[in-house]
C-alpha positions as CSV (number, residue, x, y, z in Angstrom):
1,M,136.3,95.4,89.7
2,S,137.5,93.8,93.0
3,G,137.8,90.1,93.6
4,L,136.3,87.9,96.3
5,R,137.8,84.8,97.9
6,Y,135.9,81.7,96.8
7,V,136.3,78.7,99.2
8,Y,136.0,75.2,97.7
9,A,136.9,73.0,100.7
10,I,138.7,72.6,103.9
11,C,141.3,69.9,104.4
12,R,144.5,69.0,106.1
13,P,147.8,70.0,104.4
14,F,148.8,67.6,101.6
15,D,151.9,67.1,99.5
16,A,150.5,65.6,96.3
17,A,149.9,68.0,93.4
18,L,146.4,68.6,92.0
19,Q,145.9,67.8,88.4
20,A,147.6,70.4,86.3
21,Q,144.6,71.0,84.1
22,V,142.2,71.7,86.9
23,T,140.7,75.2,86.8
24,G,138.1,76.4,89.2
25,V,135.2,78.8,89.1
26,D,135.7,81.7,86.6
27,G,138.7,79.9,85.2
28,A,141.0,80.6,88.1
29,P,143.3,77.8,89.3
30,P,142.7,76.8,92.9
31,G,145.3,77.8,95.6
32,Q,145.8,77.1,99.2
33,L,145.4,79.3,102.3
34,S,146.8,77.8,105.5
35,H,145.7,78.4,109.0
36,H,147.1,76.3,111.9
37,G,146.6,72.7,110.9
38,L,144.1,73.3,108.2
39,I,144.1,74.3,104.5
40,A,141.4,76.3,102.7
41,V,141.4,75.6,99.0
42,V,140.5,78.9,97.5
43,G,140.1,80.9,94.3
44,T,139.5,84.5,93.3
45,V,136.1,85.4,91.7
46,P,134.7,88.8,90.5
47,E,132.5,90.7,92.9
48,G,130.4,91.6,89.9
49,D,129.2,88.0,89.7
50,F,129.6,86.8,93.3
51,G,128.5,89.9,95.3
52,E,125.3,89.5,97.2
53,E,122.9,91.0,94.6
54,P,124.5,89.6,91.4
55,L,124.8,86.1,93.0
56,R,121.1,86.1,93.9
57,R,120.3,86.8,90.3
58,H,122.8,84.2,89.0
59,L,121.3,81.5,91.2
60,E,118.1,81.7,89.2
61,D,120.0,81.2,85.9
62,L,120.2,77.4,85.4
63,D,123.0,77.7,82.8
64,W,125.2,79.8,85.0
65,L,124.5,77.6,88.0
66,S,125.3,74.4,86.1
67,A,128.6,75.8,84.8
68,T,129.6,77.0,88.2
69,A,128.7,73.7,89.8
70,R,130.8,71.8,87.3
71,A,133.8,74.0,87.9
72,H,133.3,73.7,91.7
73,Q,133.0,69.9,91.4
74,A,136.1,69.6,89.2
75,V,138.2,71.1,92.1
76,I,136.5,68.8,94.7
77,D,137.1,65.7,92.5
78,A,140.8,66.6,92.1
79,L,141.1,67.1,95.9
80,T,139.3,63.8,96.6
81,A,142.0,62.0,94.6
82,V,144.8,63.2,96.9
83,T,143.2,63.9,100.3
84,T,140.0,64.0,102.3
85,P,138.2,67.4,101.6
86,L,135.3,68.9,103.4
87,P,133.4,70.6,100.5
88,M,132.0,74.0,101.2
89,R,128.6,75.1,100.0
90,L,128.5,76.2,96.4
91,A,129.4,79.9,96.0
92,T,130.9,80.3,99.5
93,V,132.7,83.6,99.3
94,F,134.5,86.0,101.6
95,R,135.7,89.6,101.2
96,D,139.4,88.6,101.6
97,D,141.9,86.1,103.1
98,A,141.3,87.5,106.5
99,G,137.6,86.6,106.4
100,V,138.5,83.0,105.4
101,R,141.0,82.7,108.3
102,V,138.4,84.0,110.7
103,M,136.0,81.4,109.6
104,M,138.7,78.7,109.9
105,E,139.6,79.9,113.4
106,E,136.0,79.9,114.6
107,R,135.3,76.4,113.3
108,E,138.7,74.8,113.6
109,A,137.8,72.2,116.3
110,A,134.7,71.0,114.4
111,F,136.6,70.8,111.1
112,L,139.3,68.7,112.7
113,R,136.8,66.3,114.3
114,T,135.1,65.8,111.0
115,L,138.3,65.3,109.1
116,D,139.4,62.7,111.6
117,R,136.0,60.9,111.2
118,L,136.2,60.9,107.4
119,D,139.9,60.3,106.8
120,G,140.5,57.6,104.2
121,R,136.8,57.3,103.3
122,V,134.7,58.2,100.3
123,E,131.0,58.4,99.5
124,W,129.2,56.2,97.0
125,G,125.7,57.0,95.7
126,V,123.2,54.4,94.7
127,K,119.9,55.1,93.1
128,I,117.2,52.7,91.9
129,H,114.6,53.8,89.3
130,A,111.5,51.7,88.6
131,E,110.2,51.9,85.1
132,A,106.5,51.6,84.5
133,E,105.8,48.4,82.5
134,P,104.3,49.4,79.1
135,A,101.5,47.2,77.8
136,P,102.8,44.9,75.0
137,A,101.8,46.3,71.6
138,A,100.1,43.0,70.6
139,E,97.8,43.1,73.6
140,K,95.0,45.6,73.1
141,P,92.9,46.5,76.1
142,E,89.8,44.4,76.3
143,K,86.8,46.5,75.2
144,A,84.5,46.9,78.2
145,A,81.0,45.5,77.6
146,S,79.6,47.5,80.5
147,G,80.4,50.0,83.1
148,R,81.0,47.1,85.5
149,D,83.6,45.6,83.1
150,Y,85.3,48.9,82.8
151,L,85.7,49.2,86.5
152,R,86.9,45.6,86.8
153,Q,89.6,46.3,84.2
154,R,90.7,49.5,85.9
155,R,91.0,47.7,89.2
156,Q,93.1,45.0,87.6
157,R,95.5,47.6,86.1
158,N,95.8,49.5,89.4
159,R,96.5,46.3,91.2
160,A,99.2,45.3,88.7
161,H,100.9,48.7,89.1
162,E,100.7,48.5,92.9
163,E,102.3,45.1,92.9
164,M,105.1,46.3,90.6
165,W,105.9,49.3,92.9
166,E,105.7,47.0,96.0
167,S,108.2,44.6,94.4
168,A,110.5,47.5,93.5
169,E,110.4,48.9,97.0
170,K,111.1,45.5,98.5
171,F,114.1,45.1,96.3
172,A,115.4,48.5,97.2
173,R,115.1,47.8,100.9
174,R,117.0,44.5,100.5
175,L,119.7,46.1,98.5
176,H,120.0,49.0,101.0
177,D,120.3,46.6,103.9
178,T,123.0,44.6,102.1
179,L,125.0,47.7,101.2
180,C,124.7,49.0,104.8
181,G,126.5,45.8,105.9
182,H,129.4,46.8,103.7
183,A,129.6,50.5,104.6
184,E,130.5,52.4,107.8
185,D,127.5,54.7,107.5
186,A,124.6,55.4,105.2
187,R,122.1,58.2,104.5
188,L,118.7,57.8,102.8
189,H,117.9,60.9,100.8
190,A,114.5,62.0,99.6
191,P,113.5,60.4,96.2
192,Q,114.5,62.5,93.3
193,N,111.8,64.4,91.3
194,S,112.0,63.0,87.8
195,A,110.9,66.4,86.4
196,L,114.0,68.0,87.9
197,S,116.5,65.1,87.5
198,Q,115.2,64.3,84.0
199,E,115.6,60.6,84.9
200,S,112.9,58.3,83.6
201,G,110.9,56.1,86.0
202,R,110.1,56.5,89.7
203,N,113.0,56.9,92.1
204,V,112.6,54.2,94.8
205,L,116.0,54.5,96.4
206,N,118.3,57.5,96.7
207,A,121.1,56.6,99.2
208,A,124.7,57.5,100.1
209,Y,127.2,55.1,101.7
210,L,130.4,56.0,103.5
211,V,133.0,53.4,102.5
212,P,136.8,53.2,103.2
213,R,138.8,53.7,100.1
214,S,140.5,50.3,100.7
215,E,137.1,48.6,100.5
216,S,135.6,50.6,97.6
217,E,136.4,48.0,94.9
218,A,134.4,45.3,96.8
219,F,131.5,47.7,97.3
220,V,131.4,48.6,93.6
221,E,131.5,44.9,92.6
222,L,128.6,44.2,95.0
223,V,126.4,46.9,93.3
224,E,127.4,45.8,89.8
225,R,126.3,42.3,90.5
226,V,122.7,43.3,91.2
227,K,122.3,45.4,88.0
228,G,119.8,43.7,85.8
229,E,118.7,41.3,88.5
230,E,115.2,42.7,88.6
231,P,113.4,43.4,85.4
232,G,112.1,47.0,85.1
233,L,114.6,48.3,87.7
234,R,117.6,50.5,86.9
235,V,120.4,50.5,89.5
236,E,122.8,53.5,89.2
237,L,126.1,53.8,91.1
238,T,127.9,57.2,91.3
239,G,131.2,58.1,93.0
240,P,133.6,58.0,94.5
241,W,132.7,61.4,95.9
242,A,134.0,63.5,98.8
243,A,131.8,62.5,101.7
244,Y,129.2,65.2,101.2
245,S,126.4,63.4,103.0
246,F,128.5,62.7,106.0
247,A,130.4,66.0,106.4
248,G,127.7,67.7,108.5
249,L,129.3,69.0,111.7
250,E,126.6,67.7,114.0
251,D,128.1,69.0,117.2
252,D,127.5,72.6,116.1
253,A,124.3,73.6,114.2
254,D,125.9,76.7,112.7
255,D,128.7,74.6,111.3
256,A,126.3,72.6,109.1
257,D,125.5,75.7,107.1
258,G,129.0,76.0,105.6
259,V,130.0,72.4,104.8
260,D,127.5,71.2,102.4
261,G,127.0,68.8,99.5
262,V,127.0,70.7,96.3
263,A,124.7,69.2,93.6
264,R,127.0,66.5,92.5
265,E,125.0,65.5,89.4
266,A,125.2,69.0,88.1
267,G,129.0,68.9,88.4
268,S,129.5,65.5,86.8
């Protein structure tokens, strides 16, 4: 069965060696394919799994998708430790090296512009989850003496929950404004669905921040200081990642299709 060329990322040539133990998708170690001033980090994968029809079926298999995402992310993480990669979309494949080089030729200018913009920078993710406050076990709800009492108690409970969510959202806005002041750029992503993320509580902040490597330690310390500051709120910091949220090649709409943030949590 023939093999296809799987592309993990585009980057500039680099001298440092990747971690020896890193293997990519389907267990194949990543290699490099050069074209002008760019490097494509590639691997070989079986057409029986990554051809158009089998890949469509595999993408509905959560176990297969998760394992592939982890292998993809392992390569991206290893690259991030030694250079600035532009991650390609999960399961980006070409028939052969010639196809990869054609893609690099067509998008060379956009790749170089984005690499210049992101050089020496990494992405940090910050999420805030608000936990619903459970009623203390010792406090049993007051038995309603009438329908009017029942409605009053219900309005009080609703008001308490609304105030809790408002407080959580105010905290999230304050933290986001503070972190923006310590980052070069920021992106607000849609709140995560707890049923999909399997995280408890309501996601009130899901943001990414572009930070110079040299300033990452200070950024991390800033986030760590606010953890536990607000009861009922859980602050989560992830990274450093390749700059997934900032790698969109905004000057060319077609370019945005290929450079994409893989599901980082699936790969972690």
